[in-house]
C-alpha positions as CSV (number, residue, x, y, z in Angstrom):
1,M,123.3,40.8,168.3
2,R,119.7,42.5,167.9
3,T,121.5,45.4,167.8
4,N,123.6,44.8,165.5
5,V,120.5,43.9,163.8
6,G,118.2,46.8,164.5
7,I,120.4,49.4,163.8
8,V,121.7,47.9,160.0
9,L,117.4,48.0,159.2
10,L,117.5,51.0,160.6
11,L,120.5,52.5,158.2
12,C,118.8,50.8,155.6
13,L,116.1,51.8,156.1
14,G,117.2,55.6,156.3
15,A,119.6,55.7,153.3
16,P,116.6,56.1,150.2
17,A,114.8,58.6,151.8
18,S,117.7,60.7,152.4
19,A,118.9,59.4,148.8
20,W,114.7,61.0,147.3
21,A,115.6,63.8,148.8
22,G,119.2,64.6,147.7
23,D,116.9,63.9,144.0
24,R,114.7,66.4,144.6
25,E,116.8,69.0,145.8
26,K,118.7,68.9,142.3
27,A,116.0,68.2,140.0
28,L,114.1,71.5,141.9
29,A,118.1,73.7,140.8
30,V,117.0,72.7,137.5
31,I,113.9,74.1,136.7
32,E,114.9,77.7,138.9
33,R,117.7,77.2,136.5
34,A,114.6,77.3,134.1
35,V,112.2,79.9,135.8
36,K,114.9,82.0,136.0
37,A,116.0,81.9,132.1
38,H,111.8,81.9,131.3
39,G,111.3,85.3,133.1
40,G,111.3,84.5,137.0
41,V,108.7,83.3,138.9
42,D,106.8,87.4,138.7
43,A,106.4,86.4,135.1
44,L,105.7,82.8,134.9
45,T,102.2,83.4,137.7
46,K,100.5,85.1,134.7
47,T,100.9,82.4,132.9
48,P,98.0,80.4,134.4
49,I,95.4,82.1,132.1
50,R,96.9,83.3,128.5
51,V,95.3,83.0,125.1
52,R,98.0,81.9,122.1
53,S,97.7,81.9,118.2
54,G,99.4,80.2,115.0
55,Q,99.7,78.8,112.7
56,G,101.9,74.6,111.1
57,V,100.4,72.3,109.8
58,V,99.5,68.7,110.3
59,G,99.6,65.0,109.2
60,L,102.3,62.6,108.8
61,S,102.8,63.9,105.0
62,G,103.2,67.8,106.4
63,D,101.0,69.0,103.8
64,R,97.9,70.4,106.0
65,P,98.1,73.4,107.2
66,F,96.2,75.0,109.6
67,T,95.8,78.0,112.4
68,T,95.3,77.7,116.1
69,E,93.8,79.2,118.9
70,E,93.9,78.9,122.3
71,S,92.1,80.1,125.2
72,V,93.5,78.2,128.9
73,R,92.9,78.5,132.5
74,F,94.7,76.2,134.3
75,P,94.8,73.6,135.6
76,D,91.6,72.1,133.9
77,R,90.4,75.1,131.0
78,C,91.0,75.2,127.6
79,R,89.1,76.5,124.5
80,M,91.0,75.4,121.2
81,V,89.8,76.7,118.2
82,L,91.5,74.1,115.2
83,D,91.5,75.4,111.3
84,V,92.0,72.8,108.7
85,G,91.5,74.4,105.0
86,R,87.8,74.4,105.7
87,E,87.3,71.9,108.5
88,R,87.3,74.4,111.5
89,L,87.6,71.6,115.0
90,I,86.6,73.4,118.2
91,V,88.1,71.2,121.0
92,V,86.6,72.3,124.6
93,L,88.1,71.2,128.7
94,N,86.3,72.6,131.8
95,G,86.9,70.1,134.7
96,D,85.6,67.3,134.0
97,K,83.5,67.4,130.9
98,G,84.7,67.8,127.3
99,W,83.3,68.5,123.7
100,M,84.6,68.3,120.2
101,Q,82.9,70.1,117.8
102,A,83.1,69.2,113.2
103,G,81.6,69.8,110.5
104,G,78.8,72.2,113.3
105,T,78.1,69.3,115.0
106,T,79.2,68.7,118.5
107,Q,79.5,65.8,120.7
108,E,80.7,65.1,124.4
109,M,83.9,63.2,124.9
110,N,83.8,59.6,125.4
111,K,85.7,58.6,128.9
112,A,89.0,57.9,126.3
113,T,89.2,60.5,123.8
114,F,88.5,63.0,127.5
115,A,91.1,61.5,129.2
116,E,93.7,61.6,126.3
117,R,93.7,65.1,125.8
118,R,93.9,66.1,128.9
119,E,96.5,64.9,129.5
120,E,97.7,67.2,126.3
121,L,96.3,70.0,128.9
122,Y,98.7,68.7,131.3
123,V,102.0,69.3,129.2
124,W,100.7,72.8,128.0
125,W,100.7,73.5,132.3
126,L,103.7,71.7,132.2
127,M,105.4,74.5,129.9
128,T,104.5,76.8,132.3
129,L,107.9,75.5,134.7
130,A,106.0,77.7,138.0
131,P,104.0,74.1,139.5
132,L,106.9,72.4,139.7
133,L,107.8,74.7,142.3
134,K,105.1,73.5,144.7
135,D,103.7,70.6,145.9
136,G,102.5,67.6,144.4
137,F,105.3,67.0,142.2
138,E,107.9,64.3,142.1
139,L,110.9,65.7,140.8
140,K,113.9,63.4,140.3
141,P,117.1,63.9,138.6
142,Q,117.6,62.1,135.0
143,A,120.6,61.5,133.1
144,D,121.7,64.1,130.9
145,A,120.3,64.0,127.0
146,K,121.0,65.6,123.9
147,V,118.7,67.9,122.3
148,N,119.0,68.3,118.7
149,D,122.9,67.6,119.1
150,R,123.4,70.4,122.2
151,E,123.4,68.8,126.0
152,A,120.2,69.0,128.2
153,A,119.8,68.4,131.4
154,V,116.7,66.0,132.5
155,V,114.1,65.7,134.8
156,K,111.5,63.5,136.0
157,V,107.7,64.4,137.1
158,S,105.5,62.4,138.4
159,S,101.6,63.7,140.0
160,K,99.2,61.6,140.6
161,G,96.4,61.3,138.0
162,Y,98.3,62.0,135.1
163,P,101.8,59.7,133.6
164,D,105.1,60.9,133.8
165,A,107.0,63.2,131.7
166,T,110.1,63.5,131.5
167,L,111.2,67.5,131.2
168,F,114.9,68.6,129.1
169,F,116.2,71.5,129.6
170,D,119.5,72.8,127.3
171,K,122.1,73.2,129.7
172,K,123.9,76.7,128.3
173,T,120.0,78.4,127.8
174,D,118.3,76.8,130.4
175,L,115.3,76.9,128.5
176,L,112.9,74.2,128.0
177,V,113.2,72.1,124.7
178,K,111.5,69.2,125.2
179,I,108.8,66.7,126.6
180,A,108.6,63.3,126.8
181,R,105.4,61.1,127.3
182,R,104.1,57.9,127.2
183,G,99.9,58.7,126.2
184,T,97.5,57.1,124.1
185,E,96.2,57.9,120.6
186,A,92.8,56.9,119.1
187,G,93.6,54.6,122.2
188,I,96.1,53.3,120.8
189,P,99.5,53.4,123.0
190,V,101.9,55.3,122.2
191,S,104.8,58.2,123.1
192,K,105.2,61.5,122.4
193,E,107.7,64.2,122.3
194,Y,107.2,68.0,122.2
195,L,110.3,69.9,120.7
196,Y,110.2,74.0,121.7
197,S,112.3,76.1,120.1
198,D,112.7,79.5,118.9
199,H,112.2,81.2,121.9
200,K,111.2,84.8,122.5
201,D,110.1,87.2,125.1
202,F,106.0,87.4,125.8
203,D,105.0,90.4,128.0
204,G,108.4,88.9,129.7
205,V,107.6,85.7,129.4
206,K,110.2,83.6,127.4
207,M,107.9,81.2,125.6
208,P,108.9,78.8,122.2
209,S,107.3,80.3,119.3
210,K,108.2,77.1,117.4
211,E,106.7,73.6,118.8
212,I,107.1,70.3,116.9
213,T,105.0,66.9,117.9
214,K,105.9,63.9,117.5
215,I,104.2,60.5,117.7
216,N,106.2,57.2,117.7
217,G,109.2,59.1,116.5
218,T,106.7,60.4,113.2
219,K,106.9,64.0,113.3
220,L,102.6,64.9,113.7
221,S,102.9,68.4,113.6
222,E,104.7,72.1,113.6
223,V,103.9,75.3,114.6
224,K,105.0,78.9,114.9
225,F,102.9,80.9,117.9
226,T,102.9,84.4,117.0
227,S,101.4,85.2,120.0
228,Y,100.3,85.0,123.1
229,K,98.7,86.9,125.6
230,F,98.4,86.8,129.2
231,L,95.6,88.1,130.3
232,S,94.2,88.3,134.9
233,R,90.9,87.4,134.5
234,I,89.1,85.5,131.1
235,E,85.4,84.7,131.2
236,D,83.7,81.7,132.7
237,A,81.3,81.7,129.6
238,T,84.8,81.0,127.4
239,F,84.6,77.0,128.5
240,N,81.0,76.3,128.1
241,K,80.2,73.6,125.4
242,P,80.6,75.1,121.8
């Protein structure tokens, strides 16, 4: 009897590990197809250092035009310059520090604001897809869903120190079309969605030229990116305090 119980326990304990391994392989297959659709591993290895620029509208009423330029060195450095009318906002993250400059006045980010901006940078990093092929990310397939009335394969991504994110890939093109996550804005818990479309080839890498951000289902911003530049290096001074 004891032997039988022991065998049953071993089988019960072993089954979940096998299922988890199978889940990862299924999710990884989705990611691998997406990597190929976006240009392949070699092309995506160029994306950790990039500068992109574009223009769009921001605000719940969608009536505030802006331009933006973002210099990034993933996973933890970025400088974003946002011009909204006559107002300029500069946001800088550099490792464990962050600053915001508005109206010519620079302030160090408080802990909550830094965490929010760091999570936004994490979403940008996930967009590059290639890191998901490495260890350090837990991948789990989810039920298929629809994005803009098209079928999408869905993968949940977990990584220590970051909130879970759910990635959606168009089943016909294998392109990344959406990321969803829970987060905070001004300290208030919210649901955030990032919708990607109009993918174009930029120096051998297929990237979305249109991005819509929604908070709790309401559109916050829409931007069209006209330029992606992938660099071999970027000066450390780019991420200094503004």
